[in-house]
DRENTORKOL-3810 file (N, C-alpha, C; in nm, 4 decimals):
REM DRENTORKOL-3810
@n.u->7.8277; n.v->10.1999; n.w->12.7138; ca.u->7.9264; ca.v->10.3113; ca.w->12.7834; c.u->7.8587; c.v->10.4285; c.w->12.8184
@n.u->7.8817; n.v->10.4726; n.w->12.9771; ca.u->7.7918; ca.v->10.5672; ca.w->13.0088; c.u->7.8401; c.v->10.7130; c.w->13.0151
@n.u->7.9491; n.v->10.7743; n.w->12.8837; ca.u->8.0415; ca.v->10.8576; ca.w->12.9091; c.u->8.0113; c.v->10.8837; c.w->12.8348
@n.u->7.9770; n.v->11.1009; n.w->12.8263; ca.u->7.8888; ca.v->11.1606; ca.w->12.6709; c.u->7.9804; c.v->11.2940; c.w->12.6691
@n.u->8.0851; n.v->11.3118; n.w->12.5930; ca.u->8.1901; ca.v->11.3517; ca.w->12.5295; c.u->8.1373; c.v->11.5101; c.w->12.4633
@n.u->8.2709; n.v->11.5730; n.w->12.4452; ca.u->8.2008; ca.v->11.6863; ca.w->12.3822; c.u->8.3802; c.v->11.7556; c.w->12.3416
@n.u->8.3785; n.v->11.8342; n.w->12.2393; ca.u->8.5125; ca.v->11.8766; ca.w->12.1652; c.u->8.6036; c.v->11.9819; c.w->12.2679
@n.u->8.7094; n.v->12.0112; n.w->12.2573; ca.u->8.7566; ca.v->12.0895; ca.w->12.4223; c.u->8.8168; c.v->12.1782; c.w->12.3022
@n.u->8.8584; n.v->12.3149; n.w->12.3335; ca.u->8.9620; ca.v->12.4250; ca.w->12.2517; c.u->9.0983; c.v->12.3494; c.w->12.2942
@n.u->9.1139; n.v->12.3478; n.w->12.4494; ca.u->9.1971; ca.v->12.2912; ca.w->12.4498; c.u->9.2591; c.v->12.1868; c.w->12.4379
@n.u->9.3696; n.v->12.0689; n.w->12.5538; ca.u->9.4098; ca.v->11.9548; ca.w->12.5793; c.u->9.3194; c.v->11.9181; c.w->12.6618
@n.u->9.2101; n.v->11.7936; n.w->12.6128; ca.u->9.1377; ca.v->11.6898; ca.w->12.6295; c.u->8.9813; c.v->11.7582; c.w->12.6307
@n.u->8.8978; n.v->11.6380; n.w->12.6302; ca.u->8.7121; ca.v->11.6864; ca.w->12.5296; c.u->8.6638; c.v->11.6973; c.w->12.6574
@n.u->8.5718; n.v->11.7353; n.w->12.7180; ca.u->8.4804; ca.v->11.8229; ca.w->12.8208; c.u->8.3883; c.v->11.6603; c.w->12.7587
@n.u->8.3378; n.v->11.6245; n.w->12.9882; ca.u->8.2546; ca.v->11.5304; ca.w->12.9529; c.u->8.1518; c.v->11.6305; c.w->12.9730
@n.u->8.0192; n.v->11.5396; n.w->12.9278; ca.u->7.8999; ca.v->11.6447; ca.w->12.9306; c.u->7.8705; c.v->11.5301; c.w->13.0376
@n.u->7.8802; n.v->11.4126; n.w->13.0449; ca.u->7.7063; ca.v->11.3637; ca.w->13.1169; c.u->7.8290; c.v->11.2577; c.w->13.1327
@n.u->7.7235; n.v->11.1788; n.w->13.3276; ca.u->7.7909; ca.v->11.0747; ca.w->13.3124; c.u->7.7007; c.v->10.9488; c.w->13.3348
@n.u->7.6778; n.v->10.8859; n.w->13.2829; ca.u->7.5935; ca.v->10.8638; ca.w->13.4335; c.u->7.6183; c.v->10.7814; c.w->13.5520
@n.u->7.5672; n.v->10.7576; n.w->13.6325; ca.u->7.5826; ca.v->10.7532; ca.w->13.7657; c.u->7.6805; c.v->10.5532; c.w->13.8056
@n.u->7.6075; n.v->10.5132; n.w->13.6789; ca.u->7.6736; ca.v->10.3487; ca.w->13.8046; c.u->7.7988; c.v->10.3577; c.w->13.6912
@n.u->7.8017; n.v->10.4349; n.w->13.5982; ca.u->7.9316; ca.v->10.4219; ca.w->13.5354; c.u->8.0516; c.v->10.4614; c.w->13.6249
@n.u->8.2032; n.v->10.3978; n.w->13.6132; ca.u->8.2965; ca.v->10.4130; ca.w->13.6102; c.u->8.3235; c.v->10.5081; c.w->13.6310
@n.u->8.3571; n.v->10.5876; n.w->13.5521; ca.u->8.3660; ca.v->10.6977; ca.w->13.5086; c.u->8.3111; c.v->10.8105; c.w->13.6405
@n.u->8.2714; n.v->10.7808; n.w->13.6971; ca.u->8.1313; ca.v->10.7287; ca.w->13.7634; c.u->8.1593; c.v->10.7765; c.w->13.8997
@n.u->8.1832; n.v->10.6350; n.w->13.8833; ca.u->8.2411; ca.v->10.5981; ca.w->14.0765; c.u->8.3842; c.v->10.6805; c.w->14.0705
@n.u->8.4743; n.v->10.7351; n.w->14.0192; ca.u->8.6101; ca.v->10.7870; ca.w->14.0205; c.u->8.5654; c.v->10.9072; c.w->14.0579
@n.u->8.4645; n.v->10.9868; n.w->14.0041; ca.u->8.4973; ca.v->11.1346; ca.w->14.0604; c.u->8.4410; c.v->11.1900; c.w->13.9648
@n.u->8.3938; n.v->11.1163; n.w->13.7839; ca.u->8.4593; ca.v->11.2149; ca.w->13.6679; c.u->8.2791; c.v->11.2483; c.w->13.7389
@n.u->8.2920; n.v->11.4609; n.w->13.6654; ca.u->8.1250; ca.v->11.4643; ca.w->13.6933; c.u->8.1585; c.v->11.5245; c.w->13.5604
@n.u->7.9886; n.v->11.5658; n.w->13.4806; ca.u->8.0123; ca.v->11.6982; ca.w->13.3864; c.u->8.0655; c.v->11.7665; c.w->13.3706
@n.u->8.1347; n.v->11.8676; n.w->13.2978; ca.u->8.2509; ca.v->11.9271; ca.w->13.3074; c.u->8.3594; c.v->11.9586; c.w->13.3021
@n.u->8.3739; n.v->11.8241; n.w->13.3675; ca.u->8.5124; ca.v->11.7867; ca.w->13.4219; c.u->8.6062; c.v->11.7478; c.w->13.2351
@n.u->8.7414; n.v->11.7878; n.w->13.2745; ca.u->8.8199; ca.v->11.7702; ca.w->13.0867; c.u->8.8966; c.v->11.6581; c.w->13.1308
@n.u->8.8031; n.v->11.5356; n.w->13.0504; ca.u->8.9619; ca.v->11.4026; ca.w->13.0521; c.u->9.0274; c.v->11.3987; c.w->12.9323
@n.u->9.1637; n.v->11.4452; n.w->13.0537; ca.u->9.2855; ca.v->11.5070; ca.w->13.0225; c.u->9.3578; c.v->11.3639; c.w->12.8313
@n.u->9.3505; n.v->11.2221; n.w->12.9659; ca.u->9.3774; ca.v->11.1179; ca.w->12.9353; c.u->9.3133; c.v->10.9846; c.w->12.9611
@n.u->9.3527; n.v->10.8652; n.w->12.8211; ca.u->9.2785; ca.v->10.7069; ca.w->12.9437; c.u->9.4044; c.v->10.6023; c.w->12.9288
@n.u->9.4086; n.v->10.5056; n.w->12.9742; ca.u->9.5667; ca.v->10.4768; ca.w->13.0129; c.u->9.7039; c.v->10.5605; c.w->12.9200
@n.u->9.7097; n.v->10.6097; n.w->12.9528; ca.u->9.8142; ca.v->10.7038; ca.w->12.9564; c.u->9.8242; c.v->10.7417; c.w->12.7966
@n.u->9.7180; n.v->10.7617; n.w->12.7144; ca.u->9.6552; ca.v->10.7944; ca.w->12.5942; c.u->9.6109; c.v->10.8924; c.w->12.5893
@n.u->9.6895; n.v->11.0000; n.w->12.5597; ca.u->9.6185; ca.v->11.1414; ca.w->12.4513; c.u->9.4955; c.v->11.1103; c.w->12.5079
@n.u->9.4122; n.v->11.2542; n.w->12.5282; ca.u->9.2417; ca.v->11.2351; ca.w->12.4284; c.u->9.2868; c.v->11.3994; c.w->12.3170
@n.u->9.3193; n.v->11.3399; n.w->12.1779; ca.u->9.2905; ca.v->11.4181; ca.w->12.0787; c.u->9.1756; c.v->11.5128; c.w->12.0901
@n.u->9.1090; n.v->11.4283; n.w->12.0602; ca.u->8.8746; ca.v->11.4578; ca.w->12.0847; c.u->8.9008; c.v->11.3456; c.w->12.1182
@n.u->8.6918; n.v->11.3681; n.w->12.1496; ca.u->8.5354; ca.v->11.2949; ca.w->12.1400; c.u->8.5228; c.v->11.1703; c.w->12.0384
@n.u->8.5831; n.v->11.1070; n.w->11.9524; ca.u->8.6269; ca.v->10.9872; ca.w->11.9065; c.u->8.7065; c.v->10.9298; c.w->11.9013
@n.u->8.8381; n.v->11.0119; n.w->11.8976; ca.u->8.9741; ca.v->10.9152; ca.w->11.9802; c.u->8.9317; c.v->10.8303; c.w->12.1144
@n.u->8.8943; n.v->10.9326; n.w->12.2129; ca.u->8.8714; ca.v->10.9405; ca.w->12.3584; c.u->8.7058; c.v->10.7926; c.w->12.3362
@n.u->8.6537; n.v->10.8174; n.w->12.2732; ca.u->8.5256; ca.v->10.6960; ca.w->12.2490; c.u->8.5810; c.v->10.5745; c.w->12.2263
@n.u->8.6727; n.v->10.6087; n.w->12.1469; ca.u->8.7401; ca.v->10.4917; ca.w->12.0934; c.u->8.8353; c.v->10.4431; c.w->12.1669
@n.u->8.9404; n.v->10.4856; n.w->12.2490; ca.u->8.9883; ca.v->10.3912; ca.w->12.3557; c.u->8.9317; c.v->10.3968; c.w->12.5724
@n.u->8.8268; n.v->10.4236; n.w->12.5321; ca.u->8.7321; ca.v->10.4583; ca.w->12.6570; c.u->8.6832; c.v->10.2579; c.w->12.5852
@n.u->8.5812; n.v->10.2221; n.w->12.5342; ca.u->8.5895; ca.v->10.1390; ca.w->12.4344; c.u->8.6181; c.v->9.9998; c.w->12.4458
@n.u->8.7997; n.v->9.9836; n.w->12.4349; ca.u->8.8471; ca.v->9.9147; ca.w->12.3963; c.u->8.9635; c.v->9.8400; c.w->12.5473
@n.u->8.9526; n.v->9.9604; n.w->12.6078; ca.u->9.0232; ca.v->9.9520; ca.w->12.7491; c.u->9.0062; c.v->9.8184; c.w->12.8181
@n.u->9.0696; n.v->9.7794; n.w->12.8783; ca.u->9.0785; ca.v->9.6136; ca.w->12.9346; c.u->9.1288; c.v->9.6984; c.w->13.1812
@n.u->9.0735; n.v->9.6328; n.w->13.2273; ca.u->9.1412; ca.v->9.6879; ca.w->13.3411; c.u->9.2324; c.v->9.5863; c.w->13.3823
@n.u->9.2397; n.v->9.7113; n.w->13.5295; ca.u->9.2644; ca.v->9.7674; ca.w->13.5692; c.u->9.3032; c.v->9.9329; c.w->13.4204
@n.u->9.2956; n.v->10.0074; n.w->13.4194; ca.u->9.2034; ca.v->10.0758; ca.w->13.3535; c.u->9.3360; c.v->10.2146; c.w->13.4782
@n.u->9.3258; n.v->10.3439; n.w->13.3602; ca.u->9.3189; ca.v->10.5312; ca.w->13.4441; c.u->9.3163; c.v->10.5829; c.w->13.4009
@n.u->9.2606; n.v->10.6988; n.w->13.4645; ca.u->9.2323; ca.v->10.8176; ca.w->13.3832; c.u->9.2764; c.v->10.9515; c.w->13.4497
@n.u->9.3295; n.v->11.0219; n.w->13.4399; ca.u->9.3851; ca.v->11.1346; ca.w->13.4081; c.u->9.2864; c.v->11.3001; c.w->13.3687
@n.u->9.1513; n.v->11.3933; n.w->13.4340; ca.u->9.1591; ca.v->11.4926; ca.w->13.4539; c.u->9.1213; c.v->11.5793; c.w->13.5143
@n.u->9.1030; n.v->11.6544; n.w->13.4842; ca.u->9.0856; ca.v->11.8632; ca.w->13.5510; c.u->8.9033; c.v->11.8927; c.w->13.5556
@n.u->8.9284; n.v->11.8634; n.w->13.7310; ca.u->8.7907; ca.v->11.9457; ca.w->13.7484; c.u->8.8047; c.v->12.0826; c.w->13.7087
@n.u->8.6327; n.v->12.1775; n.w->13.7296; ca.u->8.6218; ca.v->12.2658; ca.w->13.7303; c.u->8.6719; c.v->12.3673; c.w->13.7923
@n.u->8.6437; n.v->12.3631; n.w->13.9050; ca.u->8.6261; ca.v->12.3961; ca.w->13.9882; c.u->8.6324; c.v->12.2861; c.w->14.1517
@n.u->8.7814; n.v->12.3197; n.w->14.2241; ca.u->8.8853; ca.v->12.3864; ca.w->14.1991; c.u->8.9559; c.v->12.3239; c.w->14.0903
@n.u->9.0433; n.v->12.3869; n.w->14.0777; ca.u->9.1528; ca.v->12.3312; ca.w->13.9810; c.u->9.2377; c.v->12.2630; c.w->13.9411
@n.u->9.1922; n.v->12.1780; n.w->14.0060; ca.u->9.3374; ca.v->12.0177; ca.w->14.0310; c.u->9.3424; c.v->11.8898; c.w->13.8684
@n.u->9.4284; n.v->11.8198; n.w->13.8932; ca.u->9.3937; ca.v->11.7698; ca.w->13.7205; c.u->9.4310; c.v->11.5850; c.w->13.9242
@n.u->9.3245; n.v->11.5085; n.w->13.8651; ca.u->9.3169; ca.v->11.3493; ca.w->13.9390; c.u->9.3856; c.v->11.1660; c.w->13.8404
@n.u->9.4998; n.v->11.1302; n.w->13.8953; ca.u->9.5256; ca.v->11.0044; ca.w->13.8350; c.u->9.4622; c.v->10.9062; c.w->13.9298
@n.u->9.3417; n.v->10.8534; n.w->13.8397; ca.u->9.3039; ca.v->10.7048; ca.w->13.9361; c.u->9.3728; c.v->10.5836; c.w->13.8570
@n.u->9.2645; n.v->10.4952; n.w->13.9144; ca.u->9.3161; ca.v->10.4113; ca.w->13.8758; c.u->9.1816; c.v->10.2955; c.w->13.8656
@n.u->9.0998; n.v->10.2491; n.w->13.8093; ca.u->8.9904; ca.v->10.1792; ca.w->13.8122; c.u->8.9341; c.v->10.0207; c.w->13.7592
@n.u->8.8677; n.v->9.9790; n.w->13.8157; ca.u->8.9045; ca.v->9.8509; ca.w->13.8254; c.u->8.6978; c.v->9.8184; c.w->13.7577
@n.u->8.7508; n.v->9.6753; n.w->13.6445; ca.u->8.4828; ca.v->9.7499; ca.w->13.6444; c.u->8.5034; c.v->9.5732; c.w->13.7233
@n.u->8.3873; n.v->9.6262; n.w->13.7607; ca.u->8.3462; ca.v->9.5183; ca.w->13.7841; c.u->8.2851; c.v->9.3958; c.w->13.7499
@n.u->8.3662; n.v->9.2518; n.w->13.8049; ca.u->8.3069; ca.v->9.1023; ca.w->13.6955; c.u->8.1047; c.v->9.0708; c.w->13.6794
END
């Protein structure tokens, strides 16, 4: 898994680092984004998020917010074979 997460005071978790080859990077998620849901499951803390991410199948859906400009994106991505 090529994503590092950290706690966030509000809803979701902060993305600290994304490996360039990771699906999250390919979907436009980068450091500073706030990950809100994975497969429509709310992300409450880093451990829960990593558990959901490690067990997800493809295609999957993520919802995140970018820092500037503030916007919410919902993306579906599929792991390559």
